[in-house]
C-alpha positions in Angstrom: -65.2 84.3 0.4 -65.1 82.0 2.7 -62.7 82.4 6.0 -60.9 79.7 4.9 -60.4 80.6 1.7 -59.3 84.1 2.8 -56.5 82.1 5.1 -55.1 80.2 2.1 -55.0 83.4 0.0 -53.2 85.5 2.7 -50.7 82.5 3.6 -49.8 82.4 -0.1 -49.1 85.9 -0.1 -47.1 85.8 2.7 -45.2 83.2 1.3 -44.4 85.0 -2.0 -42.9 88.0 0.1 -40.5 85.7 1.8 -39.9 83.3 -1.0 -36.7 85.1 -2.1 -35.2 84.8 1.7 -35.5 81.0 1.9 -32.6 78.6 1.0 -31.0 75.5 2.7 -29.3 77.5 5.3 -32.0 80.0 6.4 -34.3 79.0 9.5 -37.8 80.6 10.1 -40.3 80.9 12.7 -44.0 79.9 12.2 -46.7 80.5 14.4 -49.8 78.6 15.8 -53.4 78.8 14.6 -55.6 78.0 11.5 -53.7 80.7 9.5 -50.5 79.6 10.5 -51.4 75.9 9.7 -52.1 77.3 6.0 -49.1 79.0 5.8 -47.1 76.0 6.7 -49.0 73.7 3.9 -48.3 76.6 1.4 -44.5 76.3 2.6 -44.5 72.6 2.1 -46.2 72.6 -1.2 -43.9 74.9 -2.5 -40.8 72.7 -2.0 -38.5 75.6 -1.4 -35.0 74.7 0.3 -35.3 75.6 3.9 -33.1 74.9 6.9 -36.0 74.2 9.1 -38.4 76.1 11.2 -38.7 77.0 14.9 -42.2 76.1 16.1 -44.4 78.2 18.6 -46.3 75.2 20.1 -46.1 71.5 19.8 -49.1 71.5 17.5 -47.4 73.6 14.9 -44.1 71.4 15.4 -46.5 68.2 14.8 -48.0 69.9 11.5 -44.2 70.8 10.5 -42.8 67.5 10.9 -45.7 65.7 9.3 -44.8 67.6 5.9 -41.4 66.9 6.3 -40.1 70.2 7.7 -37.3 69.8 10.2 -38.2 71.3 13.7 -35.6 73.4 15.0 -34.8 74.8 18.6 -34.4 78.5 18.9 -31.3 78.3 21.3 -29.6 76.7 18.4 -30.6 78.9 15.7 -30.1 82.4 17.1 -32.1 85.4 15.4 -34.4 84.4 13.0 -34.8 86.4 9.6 -38.6 86.2 9.6 -41.5 85.2 11.6 -45.0 84.4 10.2 -48.1 84.0 12.4 -51.7 84.9 12.5 -53.5 87.1 14.9 -56.7 87.5 16.7 -57.0 91.1 16.6 -54.8 93.9 14.9 -55.3 97.7 15.2 -53.9 100.5 12.9 -50.5 100.4 14.3 -50.1 96.9 13.8 -50.4 96.2 17.8 -51.9 92.7 18.4 -54.0 90.3 20.3 -52.9 86.9 20.1 -53.3 83.8 22.5 -56.2 82.5 21.4 -54.8 79.1 20.7 -52.6 79.3 24.1 -49.2 79.5 22.5 -48.6 83.5 23.3 -45.5 82.9 25.3 -44.0 80.9 23.1 -45.2 83.2 20.2 -43.8 86.2 21.9 -40.4 84.7 22.3 -40.0 84.0 18.6 -41.4 87.4 17.5 -38.7 88.9 19.8 -35.8 86.8 18.3 -37.1 87.8 14.6 -35.9 90.5 12.7 -39.2 90.7 10.7 -42.5 89.6 11.8 -45.3 89.0 9.2 -48.7 88.8 10.6 -51.3 87.1 8.4 -55.3 87.2 8.9 -58.2 87.6 7.2 -59.9 91.2 7.5 -62.4 90.3 10.2 -59.5 90.5 12.6 -58.6 94.3 11.9 -59.8 96.7 14.7 -59.7 100.5 15.5 -59.3 99.4 19.3 -58.1 96.4 20.7 -60.1 94.5 23.4 -63.5 93.0 21.6 -61.3 89.5 21.6 -60.6 88.7 25.2 -56.8 89.3 25.9 -55.5 86.1 27.1 -53.3 85.9 30.1 -50.7 83.0 30.7 -50.5 82.4 34.3 -48.5 80.0 36.7 -51.6 77.8 38.4 -50.7 78.8 41.8 -51.2 82.7 41.0 -54.7 82.4 39.3 -56.4 84.2 42.2 -53.8 86.8 42.7 -53.7 87.6 39.1 -57.2 87.6 38.7 -57.5 90.0 41.4 -54.9 92.5 39.7 -56.5 91.9 36.2 -59.9 93.2 38.1 -58.2 96.4 39.3 -56.9 96.9 36.1 -60.4 97.3 34.7 -60.9 93.9 32.8 -63.1 90.7 33.8 -60.8 87.7 34.0 -62.4 84.3 33.2 -60.5 80.9 33.7 -60.2 79.1 30.4 -61.7 75.8 31.1 -59.6 72.5 30.1 -56.6 74.4 28.9 -52.9 73.9 29.7 -50.4 75.6 27.9 -47.1 74.0 26.4 -45.5 75.3 29.1 -47.8 73.7 31.8 -49.7 77.0 32.7 -53.4 78.4 32.8 -54.8 81.1 30.9 -57.3 83.7 32.1 -59.1 85.6 29.3 -59.7 89.4 30.3 -63.0 90.4 28.7 -64.3 94.0 28.9 -61.1 95.8 28.0 -60.8 98.9 25.5 -57.1 98.9 24.8 -56.2 102.5 23.9 -52.7 102.1 25.1 -51.7 98.9 24.4 -47.9 99.2 25.4 -49.0 100.4 28.8 -51.4 97.7 29.4 -48.7 95.2 28.1 -46.5 96.4 30.7 -48.9 96.6 33.7 -49.8 93.0 33.2 -46.7 91.4 32.8 -45.4 93.0 36.1 -48.2 91.1 37.8 -46.4 88.3 39.8 -47.5 84.8 38.6 -47.9 86.0 34.7 -45.8 84.8 32.4 -47.2 87.0 29.7 -50.2 88.4 28.4 -51.4 88.3 24.7 -50.8 91.8 23.8 -47.9 92.4 21.0 -47.2 96.0 21.4 -43.5 96.0 22.6 -42.8 94.1 19.7 -45.7 94.6 17.2 -45.8 93.1 13.4 -43.5 94.6 11.4 -46.1 93.7 8.4 -49.7 93.0 8.6 -51.3 91.0 5.6 -54.9 91.2 5.4 -57.1 89.1 3.0 -60.4 90.8 1.9 -63.1 89.5 -0.3 -61.0 91.0 -3.5 -57.4 91.2 -2.7 -54.6 91.5 -0.1 -54.1 94.5 2.0 -50.7 95.0 3.0 -49.9 97.4 6.0 -46.7 98.4 7.3 -45.7 100.1 10.7 -44.9 103.8 10.6 
């Protein structure tokens, strides 16, 4: 089965899980990336009643609007019942690496504001230890060198992502060469570096449910 077919199938599975939670008074959060896009398409095709969605990026907001789904502001909605998003890597405890699409900060904000975080991915994203995928770090531009040196001291090999400006006006450093055996500890260490907005480790607030599309079925994993 192709990756595109897997993404569509796991998006369908996520919708079936949350279908009964949706109504004209209920907002949800939606992430960024190709799998999240599939979920948006499934949501729109269902024609289910929905108050609207909080988007983790301008690209997601544009796709929602193109389907006639109202884009809501998180400051107005308050806590969200559910957030649906993809991931670049997921470990057995549902810690994630996110940010390949440079939307990690807004994704992390929405995840924090949501009672339930459902992560959807194909099975290639499942790993035993995070770090094969380079860890994105959103950085205030003037701090690029300062943060880069600090990341080197933490054992990583940071690389400036060319031609990438986040929706918040910042840059991305992708950190290679990490084997992340303590995701929560590394997340805290990176986030306290002056100039870092946030890193793409979702360990303090991991997924609650991970849906993985395989060649034959959907694997559902939950946090202990």
